[in-house]
MARMARKOL-287715 format. One record per residue: residue in three letters; z, y, x of N, C-alpha, C in turn. Coordinates in steps of 0.1 Angstrom, whole numbers, plus 2048, in hexadecimal, padded with zeros to 3 digits. Example, Ala and Ser with C-alpha at 12.3 -4.5 7.8 and 13.67 -1.06 7.14 Angstrom:
BEGIN
ALA	84E	7C7	884	84E	7D3	87B	84E	7DF	884
SER	847	7EA	880	847	7F5	889	84F	800	881
This chain:
BEGIN
MET	20F	223	353	217	21D	34F	21D	21B	33A
THR	21B	214	336	21D	212	32A	221	21B	320
GLN	21D	21D	315	222	22E	30D	22C	227	302
PRO	239	22E	303	244	228	2FA	240	229	2EC
ALA	247	222	2E6	241	21D	2D7	244	224	2D3
THR	250	22D	2CF	24F	239	2CA	248	243	2C4
THR	23D	246	2CB	22E	251	2D0	220	24B	2CF
THR	219	251	2C8	20F	24B	2BC	203	256	2C8
ARG	20A	263	2D4	201	267	2DD	1FA	259	2E5
GLN	1E8	25E	2E9	1E8	257	2EB	1E3	25D	2FD
PRO	1E2	25F	305	1DF	260	30E	1CC	266	310
VAL	1CD	26E	31D	1BD	26E	31C	1B7	26B	32A
LEU	1AB	269	328	1A4	261	331	198	26B	33A
TYR	197	269	346	188	26C	349	185	258	358
LEU	17D	258	351	179	24E	359	167	24E	360
SER	168	244	369	15A	243	36C	153	239	369
HIS	14A	23B	35C	144	236	354	141	22A	35F
GLY	135	227	36B	12D	21C	36E	11D	21E	366
ALA	115	214	369	10B	210	367	108	204	35A
PRO	0FD	1FF	356	102	1EF	351	101	1E5	35E
PRO	101	1E4	368	101	1E1	36B	117	1DB	370
LEU	11D	1E7	36F	12B	1E7	36E	12D	1DB	368
ALA	12A	1D3	35D	131	1C7	35A	12A	1BC	365
ASP	125	1B8	36C	123	1B6	377	12A	1B3	381
ASP	135	1C0	383	13E	1BC	38B	153	1BA	384
PRO	156	1AD	38D	15D	1AD	388	16C	1AD	38C
VAL	16D	1BD	393	175	1C2	39C	177	1D1	38E
TRP	16D	1DA	391	170	1E3	38A	16E	1DC	373
THR	16A	1D2	370	170	1D5	362	17C	1C4	360
ASP	183	1C9	36C	18D	1BC	36B	198	1CB	36B
GLN	191	1D8	376	19D	1E3	375	19C	1EB	366
LEU	18E	1EB	362	18B	1F2	351	197	1E9	347
ALA	192	1DF	349	197	1D0	342	1AA	1D6	341
SER	1B0	1D9	34D	1C3	1D6	352	1C5	1E5	347
TRP	1BB	1F1	34F	1BD	200	34A	1C2	1FF	334
SER	1BA	1F9	335	1BA	1F8	322	1C7	1F3	31D
THR	1D0	1ED	329	1DD	1E5	323	1E8	1EE	329
ARG	1E1	1F7	32F	1F2	202	330	1F2	209	324
PHE	1EF	20E	31D	1F2	212	30F	1F0	214	309
ARG	1F4	216	2FC	1F2	20E	2EE	1E4	20D	2E8
LYS	1E3	207	2DF	1D6	206	2D8	1D2	211	2D2
PRO	1C5	217	2D9	1C5	22A	2CC	1C2	221	2BE
ALA	1C7	229	2B9	1BF	22D	2A5	1A9	22A	2AC
ASN	1AD	232	2B3	19E	236	2B6	199	23C	2C3
ILE	18B	23E	2C3	187	242	2CF	17F	252	2CE
LEU	17E	25A	2D9	175	265	2D4	16E	265	2E6
MET	164	261	2E6	15D	25D	2F0	156	26F	2F5
VAL	15B	274	2FF	14F	27F	305	145	27A	312
SER	13A	272	315	135	270	31C	128	27D	321
ALA	129	277	32D	120	27F	339	10E	27C	334
HIS	10E	274	327	100	272	325	0FB	276	317
TRP	103	27E	314	101	289	30B	0FE	295	307
GLU	0FC	2A1	30B	0FA	2A8	30E	0F3	2B3	301
GLU	0F9	2B9	2F2	0F1	2BB	2E9	0FB	2C8	2E6
ALA	0F5	2D3	2E2	0F7	2DC	2D7	0F3	2DF	2CC
PRO	0F8	2E4	2C1	10D	2E7	2BB	10D	2D2	2C1
LEU	11F	2D8	2C7	123	2CF	2C8	120	2C3	2C4
SER	11F	2B7	2C2	118	2AC	2B8	122	2A0	2B9
LEU	123	29C	2B0	129	290	2AA	122	27C	2A7
SER	124	275	2AE	118	26C	2AE	120	264	29F
ALA	115	25B	29E	119	251	28C	126	24C	28E
THR	127	249	27F	130	24A	27B	135	23D	26F
THR	127	239	26E	12A	229	266	12A	21F	26D
GLY	128	21F	27B	128	212	282	11F	206	280
ASP	112	20A	27D	10A	204	280	0F8	207	282
VAL	100	214	291	0F3	219	294	0FB	210	2A4
PRO	0E8	20A	2AA	0E5	206	2B5	0E7	211	2C0
LEU	0EB	20A	2CE	0EE	20E	2D8	0E6	216	2E0
VAL	0E6	220	2E3	0DA	228	2EA	0D8	224	2FB
TYR	0D4	21A	2F9	0CA	21B	309	0CC	226	315
ASP	0CA	22B	318	0CB	235	31D	0C9	234	330
PHE	0C0	226	32E	0BC	227	33F	0B0	21F	33C
TYR	0A9	21D	350	0A1	21A	34C	0A1	20F	35E
GLY	096	203	356	094	1FC	363	099	1F3	367
PHE	0A6	1F0	359	0B0	1E5	35F	0AB	1D5	359
PRO	0B2	1CA	35D	0A8	1C1	358	0AD	1C0	348
ARG	0A8	1BB	33C	0A9	1B4	337	0B7	1B5	330
HIS	0BC	1AD	335	0D0	1A6	326	0D5	1B8	32B
TYR	0D2	1BE	330	0D6	1C9	330	0D8	1D3	323
TYR	0C9	1CF	322	0CA	1D7	315	0C9	1CF	30A
GLU	0D2	1C4	30C	0D6	1BE	304	0E4	1BA	300
VAL	0EA	1C7	300	0F9	1C9	2FF	0FB	1CE	2F5
THR	103	1C9	2E9	10C	1D1	2E0	11A	1CE	2DF
TYR	11B	1DA	2D4	128	1DF	2D8	12D	1E3	2CA
ALA	12C	1DF	2C3	12F	1E2	2B0	13C	1E4	2AD
ALA	13D	1F4	2B5	14D	1F8	2B1	146	1FF	2A1
PRO	15D	1FB	297	154	20A	28A	14F	210	294
GLY	150	21B	283	14A	228	282	158	22F	284
ALA	159	23D	286	15F	240	284	164	24F	27F
PRO	15F	24E	26D	15C	25D	265	16C	268	267
ASP	178	25E	265	186	266	265	184	26B	26F
LEU	185	265	27E	17F	270	289	175	27C	287
ALA	16B	27D	289	163	285	287	168	28D	27A
ALA	16F	287	270	16E	295	268	17F	2A1	271
ASP	182	296	277	193	29D	27E	18A	2A6	286
VAL	180	2A5	293	179	2A9	29C	175	2B9	293
THR	16C	2B5	28B	165	2C0	286	171	2CA	27E
ARG	179	2C6	27A	185	2CE	274	18A	2D7	282
LEU	18B	2D2	289	192	2DA	292	18B	2E4	299
MET	17F	2DD	29C	16F	2E7	2A0	16F	2ED	296
HIS	170	2F1	28C	16D	2F9	27E	178	303	27F
ALA	186	300	284	18F	305	283	18C	313	290
ALA	186	30C	29C	180	315	2A6	174	31D	2A7
ASP	172	31A	29B	165	321	29C	159	31F	2A0
THR	157	310	2A4	14C	30B	2AE	144	2FF	2A2
PRO	135	2FF	2A4	133	2F7	297	12D	2E9	29B
VAL	12E	2E3	291	12F	2D6	29B	122	2D0	291
HIS	11A	2C8	291	10D	2BF	294	113	2B0	290
ARG	10E	2A9	285	111	29A	282	103	29A	284
ASP	102	28B	28A	0FB	284	293	0F6	278	28D
GLU	0F8	26F	27F	0F6	265	27D	0E9	25A	27D
THR	0E4	25E	286	0D8	259	28C	0E2	252	29F
ARG	0E9	259	2A0	0E4	258	2B1	0FA	24F	2B5
GLY	0F2	245	2BE	0FD	237	2BC	104	23C	2C9
LEU	10D	233	2D0	110	22C	2DA	108	231	2EB
ASP	10B	23C	2F5	103	235	2FD	10D	234	305
HIS	106	22E	319	10A	224	31C	11E	22A	322
GLY	115	237	327	125	23F	326	12F	23D	31F
ALA	12E	23A	316	132	233	30C	138	225	30A
TYR	12F	21F	30B	133	20D	303	134	20A	312
VAL	12D	20B	321	12F	207	325	142	203	333
PRO	145	209	325	155	20E	333	15E	202	322
LEU	15A	207	31A	15D	204	30B	161	1F0	30C
VAL	151	1EF	30F	14D	1DD	30D	15A	1D5	318
GLU	161	1DD	31F	168	1D7	32D	17B	1DA	327
MET	177	1E7	31E	183	1EB	31D	18F	1E9	30E
TYR	183	1E9	306	181	1DC	2FE	17F	1D4	2F2
PRO	17C	1C9	2F8	16F	1C1	2F6	167	1BD	2EA
GLU	172	1BD	2E2	176	1B9	2D4	170	1C0	2D0
ALA	175	1D2	2D2	162	1DA	2CB	16A	1DE	2B7
ASP	178	1DC	2BD	17F	1D9	2AC	186	1EA	2AD
ILE	17D	1F3	2B3	18E	202	2B5	17E	20F	2AB
PRO	182	215	2A4	171	21B	29F	173	224	2AB
VAL	168	228	2AB	15E	233	2BC	15D	23A	2B6
LEU	158	24B	2BC	152	255	2B9	151	25C	2C4
GLN	13F	25D	2C2	13F	264	2D5	13A	276	2CF
MET	13B	27A	2DD	138	289	2D5	135	290	2E4
SER	129	29A	2E0	120	29F	2EA	129	2AC	2F4
MET	121	2AA	300	12B	2BB	308	11F	2C4	2FF
PRO	124	2CD	2F7	119	2D9	2FA	119	2E3	303
THR	11C	2DA	30D	116	2EB	31D	11A	2DE	323
LEU	11B	2E7	330	11F	2DE	33D	12E	2E8	33F
ASP	12E	2F7	33B	137	303	344	141	2FB	342
PRO	148	2FA	34F	155	2F7	351	162	2FB	34A
ARG	162	30A	342	16D	309	33C	169	308	32E
ALA	15F	30B	329	158	306	31C	163	2FA	314
LEU	15B	2EE	323	15A	2E2	31E	16E	2DF	319
PHE	176	2E6	328	185	2EC	32A	186	2EB	31E
ASP	186	2F8	319	188	2FB	306	187	2F2	2FB
LEU	17D	2EE	303	175	2E1	2F4	17F	2D9	2F6
GLY	185	2D5	302	18A	2C9	302	19C	2D0	2FC
ARG	1A1	2D7	2FF	1AB	2E0	2F6	1AE	2E2	2EB
LYS	1A2	2E2	2E3	1A2	2DE	2D7	1A0	2D5	2CD
LEU	19E	2C7	2D7	19A	2BA	2D5	1AD	2B8	2D6
ALA	1B7	2BB	2DD	1C1	2B4	2E0	1CB	2AC	2D5
PRO	1CB	2B3	2C6	1D3	2B3	2BC	1D0	2A2	2B7
LEU	1C5	29D	2BE	1BC	290	2BA	1C9	28B	2C2
ARG	1CC	287	2CC	1D8	27F	2D4	1E7	27E	2CB
ASP	1E9	284	2C8	1F5	27F	2C0	1F2	27C	2B1
GLN	1E4	27C	2AB	1E0	26D	29D	1D7	25F	2A4
GLY	1DC	260	2B4	1DB	255	2B9	1D2	24E	2C0
THR	1C1	25C	2C0	1BC	260	2CA	1B5	261	2D1
LEU	1B1	256	2D5	1AE	24F	2E9	1A2	25F	2EE
ILE	1A3	267	2F3	19A	26D	2F8	195	26C	304
VAL	186	264	30C	180	263	313	179	26A	317
GLY	17A	275	322	16C	275	32F	167	26C	330
SER	15E	270	336	153	25E	33C	14D	264	344
GLY	147	265	351	147	26C	357	141	263	367
PHE	13E	268	370	13F	265	37C	149	26E	387
THR	14E	263	38F	157	26F	394	14F	273	3A0
THR	145	26F	3A6	139	271	3AE	12C	267	3AD
HIS	123	270	3A9	116	26F	3A5	10A	275	3AB
ASN	107	26F	3B2	0F9	273	3B7	0F3	264	3BD
LEU	0E6	265	3B8	0E1	253	3AF	0D5	255	3C2
ARG	0D9	25A	3CC	0D6	25D	3D8	0DE	257	3DE
TRP	0E9	253	3DC	0F3	247	3E3	0F1	242	3DC
PHE	0ED	237	3D7	0EA	228	3D2	0EA	221	3D5
ASN	0F0	21A	3DC	0ED	211	3E9	0EA	203	3E9
PRO	0E4	1FD	3DB	0E6	1F2	3D9	0EA	1E5	3EA
ALA	0E3	1E8	3EE	0E3	1DD	3FC	0EF	1E4	400
ALA	0F4	1EB	402	106	1EF	407	10F	1E3	400
GLY	10C	1DB	3F2	114	1D8	3EF	11C	1E1	3EA
PRO	126	1DE	3DC	12D	1E4	3CF	139	1EC	3DB
ASP	13C	1E3	3E0	146	1EA	3E7	145	1EE	3F8
GLY	135	1EF	3F5	136	1F8	406	137	203	407
THR	13A	20A	419	144	213	416	138	21D	413
PRO	140	22B	40B	137	236	407	12F	23E	40E
PRO	129	248	410	125	252	414	131	25C	415
ALA	132	262	420	13D	269	428	13F	273	41A
ALA	136	27D	411	135	287	40A	13A	283	3FE
SER	13A	276	3F7	13B	26D	3F0	14C	26D	3F1
ALA	155	267	3FE	162	264	3FC	166	271	401
GLU	163	27D	406	166	28B	40A	16C	28F	3F6
PHE	163	28D	3F2	163	295	3E4	16F	288	3D5
ASP	167	27F	3DC	173	276	3D1	184	27A	3D8
ASN	185	27A	3E9	195	280	3E9	196	28D	3E0
TRP	18F	298	3E5	192	2A5	3DF	194	2A2	3D1
ALA	191	29C	3CA	190	29A	3B8	19C	294	3B9
ALA	1A4	286	3C1	1B2	283	3BB	1B7	28A	3C6
GLU	1B7	291	3CF	1C3	29F	3D3	1C1	2AB	3C7
ALA	1B7	2AE	3C5	1BC	2BE	3BA	1BF	2B4	3AD
LEU	1BB	2AC	3A7	1C2	2A7	395	1D4	2A1	39C
GLU	1D6	29F	3A6	1E4	298	3AD	1EF	2AC	3AD
ARG	1E5	2B4	3B3	1EB	2BF	3B3	1EA	2C6	3A4
GLN	1E6	2BF	398	1E4	2C5	38B	1DD	2D2	38B
ASP	1D2	2D3	394	1CA	2E1	399	1BD	2E3	38F
VAL	1C2	2E7	384	1B4	2EC	37A	1AD	2F1	380
ASP	1B2	304	381	1A7	309	38A	19D	306	396
ALA	19F	2FA	3A1	19A	2F9	3A9	18E	2ED	3A6
ILE	194	2E5	394	18F	2DB	391	185	2E3	388
LEU	185	2EF	381	17D	2F5	378	171	2F8	380
ASP	175	2FD	392	16E	302	39B	16D	2FE	3A2
PHE	166	2EC	3A1	160	2E3	3AD	15C	2E9	3B2
MET	151	2F5	3AC	140	2ED	3B4	144	2F9	3C0
HIS	14B	300	3C5	151	30C	3CD	161	308	3D7
LYS	166	300	3CD	172	2F9	3D3	177	2EF	3DA
ALA	16B	2E2	3D9	169	2D4	3DD	161	2D1	3E6
PRO	166	2CB	3ED	155	2C6	3FC	148	2BF	3F4
ALA	143	2C0	3F7	130	2B7	3F6	133	2BD	3E5
ALA	136	2C2	3E0	138	2C0	3CF	127	2C3	3C8
ARG	11E	2C7	3CC	115	2C8	3CE	10D	2B8	3D5
GLU	10E	2B2	3DD	10C	2AF	3DD	112	29E	3D5
ALA	11B	29B	3D5	125	297	3C9	11D	294	3B9
HIS	11A	2A5	3B5	118	2AA	3AA	10B	2AE	3AC
PRO	0FF	2A9	3AF	0F1	2B2	3AC	0EE	2B6	3A4
ARG	0F6	2B2	396	0F0	2BC	38B	107	2B3	383
THR	108	2BE	379	114	2BC	378	11E	2B3	36C
GLU	10E	2AC	364	113	2A2	35A	11C	299	35C
HIS	120	291	365	127	287	36C	132	28D	36B
TRP	134	297	372	144	297	374	14B	2A7	367
ALA	140	2AD	360	149	2B3	351	152	2AE	349
PRO	14F	29D	344	15A	29C	33D	169	29B	340
LEU	167	29A	351	174	29F	34E	17A	2AE	34D
TYR	174	2BA	34B	17F	2C4	343	17C	2BE	338
VAL	178	2BA	32F	178	2B5	323	187	2AE	321
SER	18D	2A4	32D	194	29E	32C	1A1	2A5	331
LEU	1A1	2AE	336	1A7	2B2	33D	1AE	2C5	334
GLY	1A3	2CC	32B	1A7	2D5	324	1B1	2C9	319
ALA	1AD	2BD	316	1BB	2B6	30D	1C7	2B1	30B
ALA	1C7	2AD	31F	1D1	2AE	322	1DB	2B9	321
TYR	1D6	2C2	32C	1D9	2D4	32E	1E0	2DA	324
GLU	1D6	2D8	311	1DB	2E0	30A	1E7	2D3	301
SER	1E5	2CC	307	1FD	2BE	303	200	2C7	309
GLY	204	2CF	313	20D	2D2	316	211	2CD	329
SER	207	2BE	330	208	2B6	33B	1FD	2B4	33D
LEU	1F7	2B3	34B	1F4	2B0	358	1F6	2A5	35F
ASP	204	29E	359	205	293	361	1FC	287	360
ASN	1F6	286	36E	1EA	279	373	1F0	272	375
GLU	1E6	265	376	1E3	25B	37F	1D2	25A	381
SER	1CE	253	38D	1C5	250	392	1C7	240	390
VAL	1BE	237	384	1BE	229	37F	1BB	220	38A
ILE	1A8	227	38B	1A0	21E	391	19C	22B	39E
ASP	19B	223	3A9	193	22C	3B3	18D	224	3BC
GLY	189	22B	3C5	17D	223	3CF	169	226	3C9
PHE	169	21D	3CE	159	21F	3CA	14C	211	3CA
TRP	144	218	3C5	138	210	3BE	12A	213	3C2
PHE	12A	208	3CA	116	20B	3CE	119	21F	3D9
GLY	125	226	3DE	121	228	3E0	127	237	3DA
LEU	12D	238	3CA	131	240	3C1	140	23E	3BC
SER	14A	249	3C2	153	248	3BE	152	244	3AD
LYS	15F	236	3AA	161	234	39C	16E	236	39A
ARG	174	241	3A4	17D	249	39B	183	24E	38D
SER	18F	24B	38F	193	24C	37B	1A0	251	377
TRP	1A2	256	36C	1AA	259	36D	1B4	25C	35F
GLN	1C4	259	362	1C9	257	353	1D2	267	350
PHE	1CE	26B	346	1DA	27A	344	1E2	277	33A
ASN	1F3	276	33E	200	26F	331	1FD	27A	328
């Protein structure tokens, strides 16, 4: 649902970002492109990607001229030739730093760090013009409640027109990745079970279950042998919670080579 023109508040997203070959999937690329038309164009974007874990909390380059991070291996050459020359976001970096310092959270600025594929792969589809300033922020921990609290600290950015995006994958067990089955093939049962649980937990707005998913979700350890691709959801959830509403919708669902691509928008 499109936001009313009377507010600058941006939604908060958690999206499954896919791998570089997402660009070859006409269904998923169309879903992402359509999603970006459902709300007001943001003033800037703060990306929290599963592919950047660093403590203390770190912010990426703000100059807009730092190369992308091609943090994947063994793909055809053209995937390493993708560009996304979004403007830097120095004002957003200053705002994030101010919010973190107010909460006694240290911040490191890394002006050599470009956007990784968890950031640029979905943005290429959602905002192909690359005309919105983008800043990437690291996850300084994978602890669910610490990331949830981090998201709460970021919540004021929404009212400044910042789109906060947690970028991960709703299920991420690469042993399930089966190109032979095709992108729309039947997913493993465990992937489907976790996806269904996640959809129901978010619909119930059950924060405690989501934060304790390793004990509450079916097939949790199979769906996430390591939790970094689920962890960005905690940041998104915290930002939505602090803003006073966990109202959400599952904008994208389905599976991609066995992995759940389910993605949510918090309004």
